[in-house]
Structure formats: C-alpha cells, structure tokens
N, C-alpha and C positions, 0 to 999 in steps of 0.2 A: 504494499499499500504506500502510495506517495505521502510524504510528510504534509503536503498541502491539502490532502483530502479532508473534507469536512467531517467531523465526528463529534464525540462527546468530549468536551474539555472542562467539565465541571470541576474535576479534581485540580487540574492545572490552574484554573480560574481562582479557586479558593486559596491555593498556596500563594499565587502571584499577589493577590490582593491583601492577604494576610501579612506578607512581607512589608507592604506599604504601611498597613495599620501598625505593625510593630515599631517602625521607625516613627510613626505619628505619635505613638504612646510616649516614646522617649522624649520627643520634642514638647509634647503637652506638659510633661512634668517639669522639664527645664524652663519652660516659659511661665510656669505658674498656673496653668489652666486647672490642673487637679486641685491645687490649694484653693483657688477661687471657688470652684464648685463645691469643695468640701465645706468651705466656710459660709458661702452665700447661697449655694443651691442653684444659682444661675449667673450668667456672665453676659454683659452687653458687649458684643464684639467691636463695634466702632470705638466705644469708650476704652476698652481694654487695649486695643491697638494704639490709641493716641497716648494713653498713660505710659505704656511700655515702649513706645517708638517702634512699633511693629509694622511690617509690610502687609497691608491689608489683603492683597490677593493671596499671599503665602498663608496668612492666617485662615482665610476662608477655605483654602485647599486642605490644610491640616484638619480643620474641623470636619470637612467632607469625609476624609479618611476615618476619622473617629466615628462619625455618624454611620458610615458604611457597616460597621461592626456592632452598632447599637450602643456604643459607649456614651454618646451624647445625642441629643436631638437639637435641631436648629430651626427657629422660626422667626422671621423678621429681624434678624440680627441678634436675637437673644439665644444663647446656648444654655441647655439644661442637662441634667443627668439623664442618661438613657437606661434602658433595662439591663444592660450589661455593665453599667458604670462601676458598680461596687467591685466586681471581681477584677476589673482592670485597675481600679484605684488601689486595691490591696496587693496586686502582683506587679505593680509598676517597677518596683525594684528589680524583679526577675528580668523584665524587659530591658531595663537600663543596664543590667549586668551583661546581657546578651549583645545589645546593639552598641551601647557605649563602651563597656569594658573590653569586649572582644570583637567588635564589628569589623575591625581591620583584618584580624586573623581569618575570620569567616570569609571575608571578601577575597582574600588571597589563599583560599583553601587548596586550589590546584598547585599553586606555588609551594605551599607547605607540604604537599603530598609527594612532590618530586624529591628523591634523595639528593640529586645534584644541587638543590637549592636549600636543603636543611643544614644550613651552617650560619654562623654568626648570630645576629639578632633577628632570626626569622620568626620567633615568637613575639608578636606585637600585641601589647594590651595597654589600656589606660588604667594605670593603678589608682588614680583619683576616682575615676568613674566606678571601678570595682569596689572601693571603700565606701563610696556613697550608696551604691546599690546594696551592698551587704548590710550597711547600717539600716536602710529601710526595711529590708527583709527581716532583719533581727527585731526591729521595733514592732513590726506588724505581726510576725508569726512566732517568734522564738523567746523573746526576752522575759516575758512574764513567768514562764516556766523555769527558765534559767536562773532568774534572780531569786525565785523561791528556793531553788537548790543551794544557791550561795548563801542566802539568809539562814537556811537550816544548818549549814556548816559553821557559820559565825566567826570566820577568821578575820584578822585585822590588817594583814599585809598581803596584797594580791598582785601577781605578776600575770600579764596577759601576753602570750606568745602570738605574734602576728596581729598586733593590736589595731592595725588599720588606722582609722580616723579617731580611735580612742573613745568612741561613744559609750561602749560598755564600761570602760573604766570610769568615765565621767558619771554615768548612772550609778555605779556601784559606790563611788565616793559620795554622791549626793544622798544616797540611801542611808548611809552611816557615817557621820562626821568623824568617827574615830579611825576609819579605814585609811590606809595609805596604799598607793598603787605605783606600779612601774609597767609601762608598755614597751614592747620590744617588736621591732619590725625591720625588714630589710629594704622596704620601698621608701626612698627619701620623700617622694611625692606624698605618700600617705602620711608620713610623719609631719610633714609641713602642715597638712590639714589638721592633724591631731594637735599640734602645738598651738595653732590658732584657736581651736575649739576649747583647749584646756584653759587658755588665757581668758577667752570670753566667758568661761564658766567660773572664773575666779579660783581655780584649783591648782595653780602653778606650784604652790607650796606642798600639795599632797599627791600630785601625779607626776612622776618623772618619765622620760622617754629615753630609750637606748636604741641606737641604730646598729643592728647586728643580725647575723644569720642564725635563726633559731637552731639549726642543726650543728652549729659550731660556737656555742655560747662561751663555756668556760666560766670560772668564778669571777664575781665582781662584789665589791662591798655592799652595793644596793641590793644584791640578791640574798644576803645572808639571813635576813629576818622574814623572808617571804614564807608564808604558811600555805597559801592556796595559789596554785598555778592553773591558769585557764588557757585553753587553746581551741579556737572555734573556726571551722570551715577552712582549715588549711593543713590538717593532719595528714592528708594524702600526699602533701609535698615532702613528707618525711620518708616515704617509701622509695625503693623497694624494701622488702621485709628486713633484711639484715641491717640496713641503715636505720630503719624505724626502731628496731630493738636497741640499737646502739644509742640513738638520741634519747629515747625514753629512759634508758638506764642512766645516761649522763645527767639527766635532769635531777636525779636524786643528789648527785654531787654538786651540781650547779646551784641548787637551792637546798642547802643543808637542813633548813628548818621546815621543809615542806611537809604538810600533813595530808593534803589531798591535791589531786589533779583532776580537773574537769576537762575532758577531751571530747569535743563535739565536731562531728564531720558528716559530710554526705558520702554515703557508701555506694558502691556499685550495685545496681539493681540485679535482682536474681529472679528468673522465671517470668519476666514481663517483657513483652516486645510488641512490635507493630502498633496498631491503633490503641492498644491497651496502656501505652506509656503515658504516665502523668505529665503535667507541666514540669519544666525544668530538666527532667531526667535526660531526654534525648540530647539537648544542648550541652549539658554538663558532661556527659560521657563521650560524645563526639569531640568536643573541645579538648578534653584531656588526652584522648587517644591520639589526636593530631599533634598535640604538644609533646607526646611521648612520656606523659606523666601517668604512672600506674595508679588506679583507684581501686582500693581493696573493698571486698565485701565486708559485711558486718562480721561474718564468721572468721574471716582472716584477721580482722582487728582483734577479735577475742582471743586468737591464738598467740598473740605477741605478748600480752600483759604479764603473764607469769614469768616468762623468760626474761622480760625486761625489768622485773623486780617490782611489780605492782599487783594489787589485788582489786578486782572489780567488785564494788559494793552495790552498785545499782546501774541501771540503764534507763534513759528516758528517750522515747521515740516520737518524732514529729510527724505530722501529716504533710505540711509544707514547710520547708522544701521536703520532697519525698525522699525516702531512704536515709533520712538524716537522724542521727542519734547523739545523745550526750552520755558518755561513760563517766561515772564517778569512781575514781580510782584512789586507793591509798597505798603507801609504800609497804612492801613486805618487810617484816621484821628479820 
C-alpha cells in the first residue's frame, strides 16, 4: 500500500495533537495560566496578555491547544477551567519534567541512539527545569506522606542527598524550628536555585549546601551530627548494583551519627506494558534507557540493603509517580 493512500489516521492524529498539548501545558505553567485559574477560576485573555506583555496571537494559539484536550474552555476572550483541568493542573510537574527537563534529549533521540554519537555531553538536560518539576510533583503527590514519616522519626539534623532546589529541606526546617539541615547536590544550577530559595525563606543559618557527588562524598565536619539522611528520586543514579552497595555502605562512615535513611525512588515497572502503562512510566524508563542509566526494580532494591549494612523497617508506596517507593532504613548493628 502506498504511504499516500487514505486510511484511518486516528491513532497518529491523537499522538500528534497530544505532543502539541504537552508543550502547551509546559508553557501555560511557565506563563502563570495555571496559577491564575487556580486562584481566580477564570482568566481574561486580553487583560492577561497586556499585564504580562504577551503576544496575543501566540496566547490564543496556546489556549486553543489546551482547549483541544478539555483543559480549558474559552468564550469571548474569557478562559475557564475545563473538564480535564484538574488532572493536568496536578500533573503539570510531570509534563515540565518531560518537555522542559529532557525535551532536548528526546528531540535528539536518533542521535543519542547512534553509538558513533554517544560521546561527550550527548545527554542534555535542563537541571533547573528538572528541579522545579520535581518540586511540584513532590508538593502535589508525595510530601504529605513523606513529612509524616520524617515527623515520626523526630531527628534534629537532616542531610538530603540530591537536594535539588532545597524545597524539602525548607519545608522540614519550617515544620520544626529546632531542625538543622544540609543539602548535597552535584548540579550547580540546582544549587543556585536552592541558595536563592533558602535566602528568601530566611533559613540561611539553618540550611547549608554542599556541592558534591553523592557517590563520592567522604567525611566532612558538617556531616558529623546528621541523624537522618534522605535521598529522593535519584537513587537509581547510584546503580549498577555493586556501586549502589558501596555508596550505601559508605554513607554509614560519611554520616557517623546517622540513625535512619529514607530512600525514595521510582523503580522499574514489572508486568505492565502497552496501553496499560500509567502516566510517567514510559517517559521515565525510555529516557533512562537512552541515557544508559540502569533503573532497578523494587525487588532489586530490596536485595542490596542487607549487604550494604542497612535494615529495612518499612516501605511506603505511592500511586503517582507510579512504581515509586520510600524505604525507611536503619543501620545494622
């Protein structure tokens, strides 16, 4: 059959238009459309464009893309929440992670697949966008349960591995004025965002930042009193297995006073494929396979703790992000 022969293009149409909508969701969040609709329930387009110095034809086009998916409705220049608004408002961080954090890598997927071009800085990501996206996902779906776990443990000095924009540490410090924190991250861009946020929160005297590779930390004076170590959504970066065991074992020496480790990560899905895949899973697993980064299953995580010198006390499982868990670990005596 000729490629030009007419036929059913419904699947292709849905995917093509969905790609456009995905980018529109990212833009709508960045421009403040979601915030305006969250707060006011409606938005006057001409006024919004004037106030924010926006190109009106572009704004109209963006709204049209959102309207296509039922995210908003538009009538006479007034935009309101659509029937699908809530689910996109709540998952906007996932869209920002995909399009803003890793959009360039997905755009160059063919290049990243060629062995001849997998050298140097072929893995392109926007660390600031990833940090902002993870912050929103955490606030929306994860933090309430996570902070309840932290409150139950009651530790006074907390270190966060891969702290990103430091939002978790800021929240932890605000919840208990006696808590001191230190955030550790390798991405300078994320630490710049974190430093600004800590300053704006007035917590410079209680939250410190360290630019370092989590897998190669070593002892530092600021680590000596840490009782609780947290690590969220980056644990897979510690794999393959032998390296993960080494890093987890080294944490006990790096933080000599540690009493608990909360390790939260998205695991590789098991037994789910095709149209049954939930939101985020396909993008997360395709992306990490392209980057050459191994993503362990939950069972593989469970297999390393004893060898690395930790006892699993409990596991908390999230619905979104799918296949995401928090392991509460304590050092083996």
